[in-house]
Structures are given as C-alpha cells and as structure tokens.
C-alpha positions in Angstrom: 140.1 121.3 -52.8 142.5 123.1 -54.2 143.5 126.6 -53.9 142.7 128.7 -57.4 145.9 131.1 -58.0 144.8 135.2 -57.3 144.8 137.1 -59.9 147.1 140.1 -59.8 146.1 143.4 -61.3 148.8 143.0 -63.5 147.4 139.0 -64.8 144.6 140.7 -65.8 145.9 143.5 -67.4 148.3 141.0 -69.1 144.3 138.5 -70.1 142.6 141.7 -71.3 145.5 142.9 -73.7 145.4 139.6 -75.2 142.2 138.9 -75.1 141.9 142.7 -77.3 144.7 142.0 -79.4 144.7 138.4 -79.5 148.9 138.0 -80.2 151.4 140.8 -78.7 155.3 140.4 -79.5 157.1 140.8 -76.8 158.7 144.0 -77.2 154.8 145.6 -77.7 153.4 143.9 -75.3 156.1 145.0 -72.5 155.4 148.5 -73.5 151.7 148.3 -73.3 152.1 146.6 -69.3 154.4 149.4 -68.5 156.8 147.2 -67.7 160.7 148.4 -67.9 162.1 144.9 -70.1 161.6 142.1 -72.4 163.7 140.7 -69.7 160.9 141.5 -66.8 157.9 140.5 -69.3 159.6 137.5 -70.2 160.1 136.4 -66.4 156.8 137.6 -65.5 155.0 135.5 -68.4 156.7 132.4 -66.8 155.5 132.9 -63.7 152.0 133.6 -65.5 152.3 130.1 -67.7 153.1 127.8 -64.5 150.7 129.2 -62.5 147.7 129.1 -65.0 148.3 127.4 -67.9 146.9 129.7 -70.0 149.2 131.3 -72.7 151.0 130.0 -75.1 154.3 131.6 -76.1 156.0 131.0 -79.1 158.3 132.7 -82.9 157.1 133.2 -86.1 158.0 132.1 -88.5 160.9 133.9 -90.9 160.8 136.1 -87.9 163.4 136.1 -84.6 160.4 137.8 -82.5 159.2 136.4 -79.5 154.9 136.5 -79.6 152.4 135.0 -76.8 148.5 134.6 -77.2 145.8 133.0 -75.0 145.6 129.4 -75.7 142.5 128.7 -78.2 140.7 126.7 -76.3 141.3 129.8 -72.8 141.4 132.7 -75.9 137.6 130.9 -76.6 136.1 131.1 -73.1 137.3 134.5 -72.2 135.7 135.7 -75.3 132.8 133.8 -74.1 133.4 135.1 -70.7 133.8 138.6 -69.0 137.5 138.7 -67.6 136.7 138.8 -63.3 138.2 137.1 -61.0 135.7 134.2 -60.6 135.3 133.3 -64.0 138.7 133.1 -64.5 138.8 130.4 -61.8 136.2 128.7 -63.0 138.2 127.8 -66.4 141.3 126.7 -64.4 139.6 124.1 -62.6 138.2 122.9 -65.7 
C-alpha cells in the first residue's frame, strides 16, 4: 500500500483558494498565499504538481501572465467534497 503525501497547511490553502476562484494568475496568487515572490510560488507549485498532480498551469491567449487552476476532474471532486485532508487523500488514490 502506498503512503499518501501529507498536505501542508500551505497546500490546503492553495486548494481552498483555487476552489474559491477557479483560476488565478501567479501574481495574484502569491500575494493571497502570503509569499514573498512569484519565484517562490513557482517552486511551490512545481512541488504540489509533482506530489498531487491536481493543478494545471497555463497561459491565457494573448497574455504573457501565468495562471493556475485545479485540473477539471479534481475541481469537480473537490466541489462535491469538503476540503479535509482525508478527502484529498482519497482523490489521490482514484
């Protein structure tokens, strides 16, 4: 049996924000997360993506800004569940 990754408070905050807003630019997200820079956010998002596979990073057409959102299947699953850690673990194992 594989061990699920522990969700840090920062990761839980990220998922809560993404659930609330749908998609958000890096420049707005790092401020909402209380991070010091977009560079720090990019590193954090890379780790979250590697560990969970639940986020999608993209650029909007005609914009050079980077954006992030929950992957469609995860967004629907999160919308139908509370954001507690055991629910999130069950989604990793589906």
